N, C-alpha and C positions, 0 to 999 in steps of 0.2 A: 764290376769294373773291367773294362777292356784291357787286354794286355798291350804292352808297349810295342807297336809295330816296328820301331827302329831296331828291334832285336833280330828281325828277319835278315839273314845273311851273316849274322855274327858267328864267328868261329873261335872256339877256345883253343888254347895251345895244346899240343899233344899231351896225353896222360902220362903218368909215370909208367915205366916199363913193367909188364906183367910176364913173368916166365911161366910157360906152360909145362907142367910136369906130367909124367906118365901116370902117377898116382891120382892126380886131379882128374885126368881124362877117365881113368878107370872108375873113380868114384862117381863122376857125372854120368857115365854110361850105365852104371848100376842104378843110380837114382831115377833115371828115365826108363829103366827096364830094357835097355838095348844090349843084346848079347853078341853083337858083331865082334868077331875075334880081332879085327883090325884096330879096335879100341883098347885092346888088352895085351895083345901079343905082337911084339916087334917083328917076329918072323912072318906072321900072318900078314902084317902090314907090308912088309918087304915083298912078299909074294904078289901083292897088288901094285907094286911099283913105288911104294912110299919108303923114305929113308928110316922111319920110325913109326910108332903107333900114331894114329890120327885121332882127332876129336870128332864126336858127333856134330852134325851141322849146327845145332843150337847151343853148343858149348860156349861160343863167343859171346852169347847174350850176357853172361855174368860179368864179362869185362866191359862190354859196350854200354850196358844199361847204366852202370855207375857213372860213366862219363856223360851220357845223355842227361841223367839226373842233375849232374853238376852244372850243366849248361843252363838249366831252367831255375836254378836256386838263387840267381841274382835277384835281390829284393826289388831292384829297379824295373824288372820285367813285370812285376805286379801279379805273379802267379801264387795262388794259395795252394800249396802243394798238398794240403790235407784234402783237397777236393779233386785231386788228380787220379784218374784211372788209366791203366795201360790198355790201349785199344788194339794195337797191331804191331807186328814185328816182321820184317822181311830181311832176308840175307841174300846177297849176290856175291858168290865166292869166286875169287881169282885162283885160289888153290886151297886145299884142305889145311886146317890148323894141325900142326904136328907137335909132338913132345919135343921140347928143346927150343921151340919158338920163343922169342922175346917180342911181345906185341905192345903197341901203343895205339891209342885211339885219338883221332882229331874229330871233334863234334861241331856241327854247324846247324843252326836253326834255319830250316829251309822255308817254312811258312807258318803263319799264325792266321787262323780263320775263325770267325764266329759262325756257329751253326745252332740255331734254336736256343740261343742264349748261352750255349756252351762254347768254350774256347778250345780249338783243336790245334795242336802243335805238331809239326813234322820236323824230325831231327834226323840228320844224316851223320853216321859215324864211319869214318874211314879208318879201318884197322890195317896197320902196317907192321912188317917185321923189323928187326933191328937194322937191316940194311935200307929201310925205307921203301921196301917193295910192298905193293898192295896185296893183302890177303883176303879181305872181305869188306864189302860195303854193307852197313847195317842201316835200315830205315826203321825208325821208331815213331809211332803215332801215340801221343798222349792227349787225353781229353780232361780239361778242367770243367767239372760239372757246374751248371748254372746254380746260382743261389735262388732258392724258392722265395715266394712272397713273405714267408715268415722269417726269412733271413738265415735259416739253418741249413738249407739245402736238402732237408728231408721233406717228403710229402706230408702234408697235414693229414691227420686222421680222417678217414672217410673218403679220401681221394683215391 
């Protein structure tokens, strides 16, 4: 079933605020194996011109993806979320995310396309700080896999 094209251009209200903490940044940096001192040590970050520790570039994914997901959960869109795979993520930074930032995300469905029976959704998330200043624009691409002829979405044996 095709997704409802009237959702293109739909924007959700800003997310609830997310406060970025030093410990969350440190944990994220450890999880991805990045030992950049600017992610752990305020003095190292200040030596680079930042007011506090900064987050790795992909840190904001954890905030923005939840909001992108909430945009597509409206049952009227017609998306079977069990069939969704995350295809792509791109970040366009206005400035680094810093400890102490209070961020919110406003998500918009930019496009819905059919490709070989799959539905491809492009979602833009505008991440702002507490003053409403832009921090990063996040582009997320989700693919809802096509339903196979047997109705399961799985390839039949022998294919």
